[in-house]
C-alpha positions in Angstrom: -29.5 -12.5 11.9 -26.9 -14.2 13.9 -27.1 -11.4 16.4 -28.0 -7.7 16.4 -24.5 -6.9 17.7 -23.0 -8.3 14.5 -25.4 -6.3 12.4 -24.6 -3.2 14.3 -20.9 -3.8 13.8 -21.5 -4.3 10.1 -23.0 -0.8 10.1 -20.0 0.8 11.8 -17.9 3.2 9.8 -15.0 0.8 9.4 -17.2 -1.4 7.2 -18.6 1.4 5.0 -15.8 1.5 2.4 -15.4 -2.3 2.6 -19.1 -3.1 1.8 -18.8 -0.8 -1.2 -16.1 -3.2 -2.5 -18.3 -6.3 -2.8 -17.4 -7.9 -6.1 -19.9 -9.3 -8.6 -19.9 -10.9 -12.0 -22.5 -12.2 -14.4 -22.3 -15.2 -16.8 -25.4 -15.2 -19.0 -26.4 -17.9 -21.4 -28.5 -17.4 -24.5 -29.2 -19.6 -27.5 -28.5 -18.2 -31.0 -31.7 -18.6 -33.1 -32.9 -17.8 -36.6 -35.3 -15.0 -36.9 -38.2 -17.5 -37.1 -37.1 -19.0 -33.8 -35.3 -22.2 -34.7 -32.1 -23.2 -33.0 -29.0 -22.1 -35.0 -27.2 -24.8 -36.9 -24.4 -22.4 -37.8 -21.0 -22.8 -36.2 -19.8 -20.3 -33.6 -19.4 -17.1 -35.7 -15.7 -16.3 -36.4 -16.5 -12.6 -35.5 -17.1 -13.7 -31.9 -13.6 -15.2 -31.7 -12.5 -18.4 -30.1 -15.0 -20.0 -27.7 -11.9 -21.6 -26.1 -9.9 -18.5 -25.2 -12.2 -15.4 -25.4 -12.7 -14.0 -21.9 -16.1 -12.4 -22.6 -17.8 -14.7 -25.1 -17.8 -18.4 -25.1 -20.3 -21.3 -25.5 -21.8 -23.7 -23.0 -23.1 -27.1 -24.0 -24.1 -26.4 -27.6 -22.4 -24.6 -30.4 -25.5 -22.4 -30.4 -25.6 -21.7 -26.7 -23.6 -18.5 -26.1 -22.3 -17.6 -22.7 -21.6 -13.9 -22.1 -19.2 -13.1 -19.3 -18.6 -9.8 -17.5 -15.4 -9.0 -15.7 -15.6 -8.9 -11.9 -16.8 -5.5 -10.8 -17.3 -3.6 -7.5 -20.0 -1.5 -9.2 -23.4 -2.9 -10.3 -23.9 -0.3 -13.0 -20.5 -1.1 -14.5 -21.3 -4.8 -14.4 -24.5 -4.3 -16.3 -22.9 -1.8 -18.7 -20.3 -4.5 -19.5 -23.0 -7.0 -20.1 -24.9 -4.6 -22.4 -21.7 -3.9 -24.4 -21.2 -7.6 -24.9 -24.8 -8.0 -26.0 -24.5 -5.1 -28.5 -21.3 -6.6 -29.9 -22.8 -10.1 -30.3 -26.0 -8.8 -32.0 -23.8 -7.1 -34.6 -21.6 -10.2 -35.1 -24.2 -12.9 -35.7 -25.7 -11.9 -39.0 -29.4 -12.5 -39.3 -29.6 -14.4 -36.1 -30.9 -13.1 -32.7 -30.6 -14.3 -29.1 -33.4 -16.3 -27.4 -34.5 -14.5 -24.3 -35.9 -17.2 -22.1 -34.3 -20.1 -20.1 -36.3 -22.8 -21.8 -35.3 -23.4 -25.4 -37.1 -22.6 -28.7 -38.2 -25.0 -31.4 -36.1 -28.1 -31.0 -36.2 -30.5 -34.0 -34.9 -33.5 -32.1 -31.6 -34.0 -30.4 -29.6 -33.9 -33.6 -30.7 -30.3 -34.0 -28.7 -29.4 -30.9 -25.0 -29.2 -32.1 -22.4 -29.9 -29.5 -19.9 -27.1 -28.9 -16.5 -27.3 -30.7 -13.3 -25.7 -29.4 -10.6 -26.8 -31.9 -8.1 -29.6 -32.0 -6.1 -29.1 -28.9 -6.3 -31.6 -26.0 -8.1 -29.1 -23.7 -10.6 -28.4 -26.6 -11.2 -32.1 -27.2 -11.8 -32.6 -23.5 -14.4 -29.9 -23.4 -16.3 -31.3 -26.4 -16.1 -34.9 -25.2 -17.4 -33.8 -21.8 -20.4 -32.3 -23.5 -20.9 -35.4 -25.6 -21.0 -37.3 -22.3 -23.7 -35.0 -21.0 -25.7 -35.6 -24.1 -25.6 -39.4 -23.8 -26.2 -39.3 -20.0 -29.1 -36.8 -19.8 -30.2 -36.0 -23.3 -29.3 -33.0 -25.4 -32.6 -31.2 -24.8 -31.7 -30.5 -21.2 -28.4 -29.0 -22.3 -30.1 -26.4 -24.5 -31.6 -24.7 -21.3 -30.1 -21.4 -20.5 -29.5 -19.6 -17.2 -27.7 -16.8 -15.4 -24.9 -17.3 -13.0 -24.3 -14.6 -10.4 -20.8 -14.5 -8.9 -20.3 -12.9 -5.6 -17.3 -12.3 -3.3 -16.5 -10.2 -0.2 -13.4 -8.0 -0.1 -10.3 -9.3 1.6 -10.4 -6.5 4.2 -13.8 -7.8 5.3 -12.4 -11.2 6.0 -9.3 -9.9 7.8 -11.5 -7.9 10.2 -13.9 -10.8 10.8 -11.0 -13.2 11.3 -9.4 -10.8 13.9 -12.7 -10.6 15.7 -12.6 -14.3 16.5 -9.0 -14.1 17.7 -7.3 -15.0 14.3 -7.9 -18.7 15.0 -6.6 -21.1 12.4 -5.5 -19.8 9.0 -7.3 -16.9 7.3 -7.7 -19.1 4.2 -9.6 -21.8 6.1 -11.7 -19.1 7.9 -12.8 -17.6 4.6 -13.7 -21.1 3.2 -15.6 -22.0 6.3 -17.6 -18.8 6.2 -18.4 -19.3 2.5 -19.5 -22.8 3.2 -21.8 -21.4 5.9 -23.2 -19.0 3.2 -23.8 -22.0 0.9 -25.6 -24.0 3.6 -28.0 -21.1 4.3 -28.5 -20.6 0.6 -29.8 -24.1 0.5 -32.1 -23.3 3.4 -33.6 -20.2 1.8 -33.1 -20.3 -2.0 -36.8 -21.3 -2.4 -37.4 -17.5 -1.9 -35.3 -16.7 -5.0 -37.1 -19.3 -7.1 -40.4 -17.7 -6.2 -39.3 -14.1 -6.7 -37.3 -14.5 -9.9 -38.4 -17.8 -11.5 -39.3 -17.2 -15.1 -39.8 -20.7 -16.6 -43.4 -21.9 -15.8 -44.0 -23.1 -19.4 -42.2 -24.9 -22.2 -42.5 -25.4 -26.0 -44.1 -28.8 -26.8 -41.0 -29.7 -28.9 -38.9 -29.7 -25.8 -40.9 -32.6 -24.5 -40.5 -34.8 -27.6 -39.1 -38.2 -26.8 -39.6 -37.7 -23.0 -41.1 -40.9 -21.6 -42.9 -39.1 -18.8 -43.6 -35.7 -17.4 -46.2 -34.0 -15.2 -46.9 -31.0 -17.4 -50.3 -30.0 -18.7 -51.2 -28.7 -22.2 -51.5 -24.9 -22.1 -53.5 -24.5 -25.3 -55.9 -26.8 -27.2 -53.4 -27.5 -29.9 -50.9 -28.6 -27.2 -48.1 -26.4 -28.6 -47.2 -25.3 -25.0 -47.1 -27.2 -21.8 -47.0 -25.8 -18.2 -47.8 -26.3 -14.6 -50.5 -23.8 -13.4 -48.5 -22.6 -10.3 -44.9 -23.3 -11.5 -42.1 -20.8 -11.1 -38.9 -22.3 -12.5 -39.3 -25.6 -14.4 -35.7 -25.1 -15.4 -34.6 -26.0 -11.9 -36.9 -29.1 -11.6 -37.0 -32.6 -13.1 -37.2 -31.2 -16.7 -34.1 -29.2 -16.3 -30.9 -29.4 -14.2 -31.9 -32.3 -12.0 -30.6 -35.8 -12.0 -31.9 -38.8 -10.2 -28.5 -40.5 -10.2 -26.8 -37.4 -8.7 -29.3 -37.5 -5.8 -27.4 -40.5 -4.6 -24.3 -38.4 -4.0 -25.3 -36.9 -0.6 -22.9 -34.0 -1.1 -21.7 -32.6 2.2 -21.5 -28.9 2.9 -20.1 -29.3 6.4 -16.7 -28.0 5.2 -14.8 -27.4 2.0 -12.8 -30.7 2.7 -16.0 -32.8 3.0 -17.5 -31.1 -0.1 -14.3 -31.9 -2.2 -14.2 -35.5 -0.8 -17.8 -36.1 -2.1 -17.0 -34.7 -5.5 -13.7 -36.6 -5.8 -15.5 -39.9 -4.9 -18.0 -39.3 -7.6 -15.4 -38.5 -10.2 -13.2 -41.6 -9.6 -15.9 -44.2 -8.8 -17.4 -46.0 -11.9 -21.2 -46.0 -12.1 -22.9 -49.0 -13.6 -25.4 -46.8 -15.6 -22.6 -45.2 -17.6 -20.5 -48.3 -18.3 -22.4 -48.8 -21.6 -20.9 -45.7 -23.1 -17.3 -45.9 -24.4 -14.7 -43.9 -22.4 -11.8 -44.1 -24.9 -11.8 -47.7 -26.0 -10.3 -47.8 -29.5 -10.2 -44.0 -29.3 -14.0 -43.8 -29.1 -14.9 -41.2 -26.5 -18.6 -40.9 -25.9 -17.8 -39.5 -22.4 -14.6 -38.7 -20.5 -15.1 -41.5 -18.0 -17.8 -43.9 -16.8 -18.0 -42.5 -13.3 -21.0 -40.8 -11.6 -19.4 -37.4 -12.6 -17.0 -36.8 -15.5 -15.8 -33.6 -13.9 -16.9 -31.2 -11.1 -19.1 -29.1 -13.5 -21.4 -32.0 -14.1 -22.7 -31.7 -10.5 -25.9 -29.8 -10.9 -26.1 -27.5 -7.9 -28.0 -24.3 -7.4 -24.8 -22.8 -5.9 -21.0 -23.6 -6.1 -17.9 -22.6 -4.2 -15.3 -21.4 -6.8 -11.8 -20.4 -7.4 -10.1 -19.4 -10.7 -8.0 -22.3 -11.8 -4.5 -22.4 -13.3 -4.1 -23.9 -16.8 -4.9 -27.6 -16.7 -5.8 -27.5 -13.0 -9.0 -29.2 -11.7 -11.5 -27.0 -9.9 -11.2 -29.2 -6.8 -7.4 -28.9 -6.7 -7.7 -25.1 -7.1 -10.1 -25.0 -4.1 -7.8 -27.2 -2.0 -4.8 -25.1 -3.0 -6.1 -21.7 -2.0 -9.6 -22.0 -0.6 -12.9 -20.5 -1.8 -12.5 -17.2 -3.8 -16.1 -16.6 -4.6 -19.5 -18.3 -4.8 -21.5 -18.8 -8.0 -25.3 -18.7 -7.8 -26.7 -20.9 -10.5 -30.5 -20.9 -10.0 -31.4 -17.6 -11.8 -33.7 -17.8 -14.8 -33.2 -15.6 -17.8 -36.0 -13.0 -17.4 -37.6 -12.5 -20.9 -39.1 -9.1 -19.8 -35.6 -7.6 -19.3 -33.3 -6.7 -22.2 -30.4 -8.7 -20.7 -32.4 -11.2 -18.6 -31.3 -9.5 -15.4 -31.3 -5.9 -14.1 -30.0 -3.8 -11.2 -33.1 -4.4 -9.1 -32.4 -8.1 -9.1 -28.7 -7.7 -8.5 -29.3 -5.5 -5.5 -31.6 -8.0 -3.9 -29.1 -10.9 -4.6 -26.5 -8.8 -2.8 -28.5 -8.4 0.4 -29.9 -12.0 0.2 -26.3 -13.4 0.0 -25.1 -11.1 2.8 -28.0 -12.4 4.9 -26.9 -16.0 4.2 -23.3 -15.1 5.1 -24.0 -13.2 8.3 -26.6 -15.5 9.7 -25.8 -18.5 11.9 -25.4 -21.6 9.7 -25.4 -24.9 11.6 -24.5 -28.1 9.7 -27.3 -29.6 7.7 -28.4 -33.0 9.1 -30.0 -35.6 6.7 -33.5 -34.9 8.0 -33.2 -31.2 7.3 -31.6 -31.9 3.9 -34.6 -34.0 3.0 -37.2 -31.2 3.6 -34.9 -28.5 2.1 -34.8 -30.5 -1.1 -38.6 -31.0 -0.9 -39.2 -27.2 -0.3 -37.1 -26.3 -3.3 -39.0 -28.7 -5.6 -42.3 -27.5 -4.2 -41.6 -23.9 -5.0 -40.2 -24.9 -8.5 -43.4 -26.7 -9.4 -46.1 -25.0 -7.3 -44.6 -21.8 -5.9 -47.6 -19.6 -6.7 -50.2 -21.9 -5.3 -52.5 -19.8 -2.9 -52.3 -22.1 0.1 -48.8 -23.5 -0.4 -47.0 -24.8 2.7 -43.3 -25.6 3.2 -41.7 -27.9 5.8 -39.7 -26.5 8.7 -38.1 -28.2 11.7 -41.3 -27.4 13.7 -43.7 -28.7 11.0 -45.5 -27.3 7.9 -46.0 -23.6 7.7 -47.7 -21.3 5.1 -45.3 -20.2 2.3 -46.4 -16.6 2.6 -45.7 -16.5 6.3 -42.3 -18.0 5.9 -41.4 -15.7 3.0 -42.6 -12.6 5.0 -40.6 -13.6 8.1 -37.5 -14.2 6.0 -37.8 -10.9 4.3 -38.3 -9.2 7.6 -35.0 -10.6 8.8 -33.3 -9.5 5.6 -34.8 -6.0 5.8 -32.1 -4.5 8.1 -29.4 -5.4 5.5 -31.4 -3.5 2.8 -31.3 -0.4 5.0 -27.6 -0.9 5.9 -26.5 -1.3 2.3 -28.6 1.7 1.3 -26.8 3.9 4.0 -23.4 2.5 3.2 -23.5 2.9 -0.6 -25.9 5.9 -0.6 -28.0 3.9 -3.1 -31.6 4.2 -2.0 -32.5 1.6 -4.7 -31.6 -1.1 -2.1 -34.7 -0.1 -0.2 -36.9 0.1 -3.3 -35.7 -3.3 -4.6 -36.4 -4.8 -1.2 -39.9 -3.4 -1.2 -40.5 -4.8 -4.7 -39.8 -8.3 -3.4 -42.1 -7.8 -0.5 -44.8 -6.7 -3.0 -44.3 -10.0 -4.9 -45.2 -12.0 -1.7 -48.3 -10.0 -1.2 -49.2 -9.9 -4.9 -48.3 -13.0 -6.9 -49.2 -11.2 -10.2 -45.9 -9.3 -9.8 -43.8 -12.4 -10.3 -42.2 -13.1 -13.7 -43.6 -16.6 -13.8 -47.2 -15.3 -13.3 -46.6 -12.5 -15.8 -45.5 -15.0 -18.5 -48.6 -17.1 -18.2 -50.8 -14.1 -18.0 -49.4 -12.6 -21.2 -49.7 -15.9 -22.9 -53.4 -16.2 -21.8 -54.4 -12.6 -22.5 -52.8 -12.4 -25.9 -53.6 -16.0 -26.9 -49.9 -16.8 -27.4 -48.0 -20.0 -27.1 -44.8 -20.0 -25.0 -42.8 -20.0 -28.3 -44.7 -17.0 -29.7 -44.3 -15.0 -26.4 -40.6 -15.8 -26.2 -40.0 -15.1 -29.8 -41.7 -11.7 -29.6 -39.5 -10.6 -26.7 -36.4 -12.0 -28.4 -37.1 -9.9 -31.5 -37.9 -6.9 -29.3 -34.6 -7.0 -27.4 -32.6 -7.7 -30.6 -34.1 -4.7 -32.3 -33.5 -2.6 -29.2 -29.9 -3.6 -29.0 -29.3 -2.9 -32.7 -30.7 0.6 -32.2 -28.1 1.3 -29.5 -25.0 3.2 -30.5 -22.3 1.0 -28.9 -19.2 2.8 -27.6 -16.4 2.7 -30.0 -14.0 1.8 -27.2 -15.9 -1.3 -26.1 -16.6 -2.4 -29.7 -13.0 -2.0 -30.7 -11.8 -3.9 -27.5 -14.2 -6.8 -28.2 -13.3 -6.9 -31.8 -9.6 -7.0 -31.0 -10.0 -9.7 -28.4 -12.0 -11.8 -30.8 -9.2 -11.6 -33.3 -6.5 -12.2 -30.7 -8.4 -15.2 -29.1 -8.2 -17.1 -32.4 -4.5 -16.6 -32.5 -4.2 -17.8 -28.9 -6.2 -20.9 -29.7 -3.8 -21.6 -32.6 -0.8 -21.3 -30.3 -2.4 -23.7 -27.8 -2.9 -26.2 -30.6 0.7 -25.9 -31.8 2.1 -26.4 -28.2 0.3 -29.7 -27.6 3.0 -32.4 -27.3 1.2 -35.2 -25.5 -1.5 -37.6 -26.8 -5.1 -36.9 -25.7 -5.1 -40.1 -23.6 -2.0 -39.0 -21.7 -3.4 -35.5 -21.3 -6.6 -37.0 -19.7 -4.5 -39.4 -17.5 -2.5 -36.4 -16.3 -5.7 -34.4 -15.6 -7.3 -37.2 -13.6 -4.1 -37.9 -11.7 -4.6 -34.7 -9.9 -7.5 -36.2 -7.9 -5.0 -38.5 -6.3 -3.6 -35.4 -4.5 -7.0 -34.5 -2.9 
């Protein structure tokens, strides 16, 4: 911790009610599949409303890749209840289809079998689809069929006001909040390897996912080579097979401040990149991508964590952040856990809370290039070999055993588990913490080990294991009796969202080219 005094202050009574107001939200991606495990070729079901305007149900890259979004909540149980209600609604609205319950995709019959998401005829809808088309030509569609969970986290305003007053109210409160969140992000990059080990659930893939790949380092899992894996992998989704880009590694994103972070992104969005010049960016109305720059928009930057603020209509994420500072952070390195009905549970959310609090409350010096290099290396090492018995990670004082570093880090986090347990009167903070300690001592408790163990013990391919759990959770959800209130609310929003989409389409008065020019002109103000 930055100091025991700060921890003691956090435990004082004035913070008790404040720490009970931490806000969380979940965005969970899942592929729609046929009952035999093939990627859906059916358009976004009308019963789910408009993917453009529905607040709880949308799509990510593919028309088949659903994204289920909870409202921000101060209560973990309410957040999970909301996610369960959306699941129950979706399962009852997609006919004979079910949801795929792992991060790595099901049977993929080539890139053409991954339909790009469609959002209607409006300018904003066209922009969303063309952006996805650009992702497909730049990185391949297979990568875009990978699913994950995003965990949104923010501290209450009262917390920031007290903390700001403690330093003498220097500068603006908005800048203070953004600086503290950037400190959290820097520490997250220092310590996120721990989350990858504890919660990584993608150590294997279906062989069809590797079709057309020129090279990879995976090994056949079975004699018929229907599954591939790495023996000690934890989260292949976060490695070179998934959300990783060699070209983006040239960006050297700065987390020194919000201003330096935005400057890096802006430069990448307005500077053409030679690799992407071969794809049309609107010549003769042919849009294979939005632009030929290193990034089409901010969302293309594949980071394990992002600073965020809700945008106004038509506003870029960067301009929103510059306008009003960081509102919350989005953790993006969480795999969908196939052994949980919704891919995440309370236990995991409790630990994410105390982990993020630790990142926030600990000292967070700027990350120099030398440190960034070994932080990136540590992350990749745990992604590919996190369960290796004698694994070591790099530190500023040289290589150290993974288990030692993990145990030391958890020991530093432990006081926050006790604090949150006392403050919220929820003893599960302690038990969830102890569960993570147990995973360090016993690798068999990790989701990645369990997945490979079940495949081995039951003579299953990755596909067969994932399909069995997909069928299990679909059946379980369909047996639930959804609350009439939540079902009616989601049904109504689905219907209303379609009408909202139609209004947006009718209101468009400018050409798409002009719309795009206006959108990108905002980067001139950064």
